[in-house]
C-alpha positions in Angstrom: -11.1 -2.0 9.0 -10.4 -4.0 12.2 -7.6 -2.7 14.4 -6.2 -5.9 15.8 -3.2 -8.2 15.7 -3.5 -10.7 12.9 -1.8 -14.1 13.3 -0.1 -15.1 10.1 -0.6 -18.6 8.7 2.7 -20.5 9.0 4.3 -20.8 5.5 8.1 -21.1 5.0 9.7 -20.1 1.7 10.7 -23.6 0.6 7.2 -25.0 1.1 5.6 -22.0 -0.6 7.9 -22.4 -3.6 6.7 -26.0 -3.9 3.1 -24.9 -3.6 3.7 -22.2 -6.3 5.0 -24.8 -8.7 2.1 -27.2 -8.1 -0.6 -24.5 -8.4 0.9 -22.9 -11.6 1.0 -26.3 -13.3 -2.5 -27.1 -12.2 -3.9 -23.8 -13.4 -1.9 -23.2 -16.6 -1.1 -26.8 -17.6 2.3 -26.2 -19.0 5.7 -27.5 -17.9 7.6 -25.3 -15.5 11.3 -24.3 -15.8 11.9 -22.3 -12.7 10.3 -20.8 -9.6 11.8 -17.8 -7.9 10.9 -16.0 -4.6 10.2 -12.3 -5.3 9.5 -11.1 -1.8 6.8 -10.5 0.7 5.6 -8.7 3.7 3.9 -9.7 7.0 1.1 -11.5 5.3 2.1 -12.3 1.7 4.7 -14.3 -0.3 5.1 -13.8 -4.0 6.9 -16.2 -6.5 7.8 -15.8 -10.1 7.0 -18.9 -12.1 8.7 -19.3 -15.5 7.3 -22.0 -17.8 9.3 -23.9 -20.4 8.0 -21.6 -23.2 9.4 -18.6 -21.1 5.9 -17.3 -20.2 6.0 -15.9 -16.7 3.4 -15.3 -14.0 3.4 -14.4 -10.3 1.8 -16.6 -7.7 1.0 -14.8 -4.4 0.1 -16.5 -1.1 -2.0 -14.7 1.5 -0.9 -15.6 5.0 -4.0 -14.0 6.6 -7.5 -15.1 6.2 -10.2 -13.2 4.4 -7.8 -11.2 2.1 -8.4 -13.1 -1.1 -11.7 -11.6 -2.3 -10.7 -8.0 -1.6 -7.2 -8.2 -3.2 -8.6 -9.7 -6.4 -11.5 -7.1 -6.5 -9.1 -4.2 -5.9 -6.6 -5.3 -8.5 -9.3 -5.5 -11.1 -10.8 -2.2 -10.1 -7.5 -0.4 -10.1 -6.4 -1.9 -13.4 -9.6 -0.7 -15.0 -8.9 2.9 -13.8 -5.1 3.4 -14.2 -3.1 4.5 -17.3 -0.1 2.3 -16.3 -0.2 -1.5 -15.9 -1.5 -3.1 -12.8 -1.3 -6.9 -12.8 -4.3 -8.7 -14.2 -5.5 -11.6 -12.0 -5.4 -14.9 -13.9 -6.8 -17.3 -11.3 -7.4 -17.7 -7.6 -7.5 -20.7 -5.3 -9.0 -21.0 -1.8 -7.1 -22.8 1.0 -7.8 -26.5 1.3 -6.3 -29.6 2.9 -3.8 -29.9 0.1 -2.5 -26.3 0.2 -3.7 -24.5 3.4 -3.3 -20.9 2.3 -5.3 -18.7 -0.1 -3.5 -17.7 -3.2 -3.9 -16.2 -6.7 -2.0 -15.9 -9.9 -1.4 -12.7 -11.8 0.5 -11.2 -14.6 4.2 -10.4 -14.1 5.3 -6.8 -14.6 8.8 -7.1 -15.9 11.5 -4.9 -14.3 12.2 -4.0 -10.7 10.7 -1.7 -8.1 12.0 1.8 -8.1 13.4 1.8 -4.6 16.3 -0.5 -5.6 17.3 1.3 -8.8 20.6 3.1 -8.2 20.5 4.4 -11.8 17.2 6.0 -11.2 18.3 7.5 -7.9 21.4 9.1 -9.6 19.4 10.7 -12.4 19.3 14.5 -12.7 16.7 16.5 -10.8 15.0 17.2 -14.1 14.7 13.5 -15.0 13.6 12.6 -11.5 10.8 15.2 -11.7 9.9 13.8 -15.1 9.5 10.4 -13.5 7.4 12.0 -10.7 5.2 13.5 -13.4 4.5 10.1 -15.0 3.8 8.5 -11.6 1.4 11.2 -10.4 -0.4 11.3 -13.7 -1.1 7.6 -13.4 -2.2 7.9 -9.7 -4.5 10.8 -10.6 -6.2 8.6 -13.2 -7.0 6.3 -10.3 -8.3 9.2 -8.2 -10.6 10.2 -11.0 -12.7 7.1 -10.3 -15.3 8.4 -7.9 -18.1 6.9 -5.8 -21.1 8.5 -4.0 -20.0 7.0 -0.7 -16.7 6.6 1.2 -15.3 3.4 2.5 -14.2 -0.1 1.4 -14.2 -0.6 -2.4 -16.5 -3.6 -2.2 -19.2 -1.9 -0.1 -18.7 1.9 0.5 -21.4 3.1 2.9 -20.3 6.4 4.5 -21.7 9.8 3.4 -18.7 11.7 4.8 -15.0 10.8 4.9 -14.7 11.5 8.6 -17.6 9.3 9.4 -15.3 6.5 8.4 -11.9 7.8 9.2 -12.4 9.4 12.7 -13.7 6.2 14.4 -11.0 4.2 12.6 -8.2 6.6 13.8 -9.6 6.6 17.3 -9.5 2.8 17.4 -5.8 2.9 16.4 -5.1 5.4 19.3 -7.0 3.3 21.8 -5.1 0.2 20.8 -1.8 2.1 20.8 -2.5 3.3 24.4 -3.0 -0.4 25.4 0.3 -1.3 23.8 2.1 1.6 25.4 0.8 0.5 28.9 2.4 -2.9 28.2 5.7 -1.4 27.1 5.1 -2.4 23.5 5.1 1.1 22.0 7.8 3.8 22.4 6.8 6.8 24.5 7.7 9.3 21.8 5.2 7.6 19.4 2.3 7.6 21.8 3.0 11.2 22.9 3.0 12.4 19.3 -0.2 10.4 18.5 -1.9 12.1 21.5 -0.8 15.6 20.5 -2.0 15.0 16.9 -5.3 13.7 18.2 -5.8 16.9 20.2 -5.5 18.8 16.9 -7.7 16.5 14.9 -10.5 19.0 14.4 -8.1 21.6 13.0 -6.2 19.2 10.8 -9.4 17.8 9.3 -11.4 21.0 9.4 -11.9 21.1 5.6 -14.6 18.8 4.2 -13.5 16.1 1.8 -15.8 16.7 -1.1 -15.2 13.6 -3.2 -14.9 9.9 -2.5 -11.9 9.0 -4.7 -10.6 5.5 -5.4 -7.1 5.1 -3.9 -4.3 2.6 -4.3 -3.6 2.6 -0.5 0.1 1.8 -0.5 1.8 3.6 -3.4 5.2 4.1 -1.9 8.3 4.0 -4.1 8.7 0.2 -3.5 5.4 -0.5 -5.2 6.3 1.5 -8.3 7.8 -0.6 -11.1 10.3 0.5 -13.7 11.6 -1.3 -16.8 15.2 -1.8 -17.9 15.3 1.7 -19.3 14.2 3.1 -15.9 10.8 4.1 -17.3 7.6 3.7 -15.3 6.1 0.3 -16.1 3.4 -0.3 -13.5 2.0 -0.2 -10.0 1.8 -3.3 -7.7 0.5 -4.4 -4.3 -2.4 -2.2 -3.4 -3.4 -2.3 0.3 -6.7 -1.4 1.9 -7.9 0.3 -1.3 -11.0 2.3 -0.8 -13.1 5.3 -1.8 -11.4 8.0 0.4 -9.8 11.3 0.7 -7.3 11.3 -2.2 -4.7 12.8 0.1 -4.7 9.6 2.0 -2.7 8.2 -1.0 -0.1 10.9 -0.7 1.6 10.2 2.6 3.3 7.1 1.2 5.1 9.3 -1.4 7.3 10.6 1.5 8.4 7.2 2.7 11.7 5.5 1.8 13.3 7.5 -1.1 10.0 9.1 -2.3 11.1 12.6 -1.4 14.1 12.3 -3.6 11.7 12.1 -6.6 9.5 15.0 -5.5 6.4 12.7 -5.7 4.0 14.4 -3.3 5.2 17.9 -4.2 4.6 17.1 -7.9 1.1 15.7 -7.2 0.1 18.8 -5.2 1.5 21.2 -7.8 -0.4 19.5 -10.5 -3.7 18.7 -8.9 -3.9 21.0 -5.8 -4.4 20.1 -2.1 -6.4 21.1 0.9 -5.2 23.8 3.3 -3.9 21.4 5.9 -2.6 18.7 3.4 0.9 18.6 5.1 -0.6 18.0 8.5 -3.2 15.5 7.2 -0.5 13.5 5.4 1.6 13.5 8.6 -1.4 12.3 10.6 -2.3 9.7 8.0 1.3 8.5 7.9 1.9 8.1 11.6 -1.5 6.5 12.4 -1.2 4.1 9.4 2.3 3.0 10.5 1.0 2.4 14.1 -1.9 0.4 12.6 0.6 -1.7 10.5 2.5 -2.4 13.7 -0.6 -3.4 15.6 -1.6 -5.7 12.8 1.7 -7.3 12.1 3.7 -6.9 15.4 6.7 -5.5 13.4 7.9 -2.1 14.4 10.0 -0.6 11.5 11.9 2.2 13.1 13.5 3.6 10.0 10.0 4.3 8.8 8.4 5.2 12.1 11.0 7.6 13.4 10.7 10.1 10.4 6.9 9.9 10.7 7.0 10.9 14.4 9.5 13.8 13.5 7.3 15.0 10.7 4.1 14.9 12.8 5.8 17.1 15.4 7.0 19.5 12.8 3.5 19.9 11.3 1.9 20.3 14.7 4.3 23.1 15.5 3.1 24.9 12.3 -0.6 24.8 13.2 
């Protein structure tokens, strides 16, 4: 993965809504009743398209180049290896003069993401743990898909996990140092990154035995629930690869994930390496800095807890 700032293609919500309607009609060939903005991050915008017969799909625009092939490949791969629903890709469309951004259409998973469900948050500890059991079972199904090599899902080439991850993490640190020198990264972040890097050989001393398929971004915001607050699916994989399965666990601690005991439940059911807590802290901090490098958006309410957790885990070593 390249560690660099990516310039997003300009696409305002109103224009994207118009594009979504045009593309959905072209591809499905049915009259459209309504188009609704669902949300998006630094490089994506998603719209729910409802047809006159009440059939619904999602059209997602990719505001960075060279994302289309991988997103489609990963969605298909994950869907084939997960016990809960992952959206099936219905069509794709490369950018052209008419619509200058790549996009694809996929199935809609009805419901809402778990992070906004007050009812789910207010459930008893027993029911929240039951929810965690369902989520971690489905994630473990994904992890049971193995490869002989580590690396990107389309072309994994590394015989050892650290042959891929160590140079990647080092690139993140080098870029972070450049940003700090320009006043673009807080001192507490770079100091914690440096301290973690000094302990890299201890944190990652245990060999990762298996190259497991990972979702790559399974935080509570990408876990879907239905109207009865039951698990209904996973959405929005990011940088899926064949990797250390524990690389999928640090996201469980972000946002309200700890309230549902997600990582704790996974570890209790499927085990973990000796330094799993420190590894997840390292993965989490370096991933968030990578996301900042890539997008230019520093999310302090996510970054600050990651810095604090990394310091805590370092003190335990």
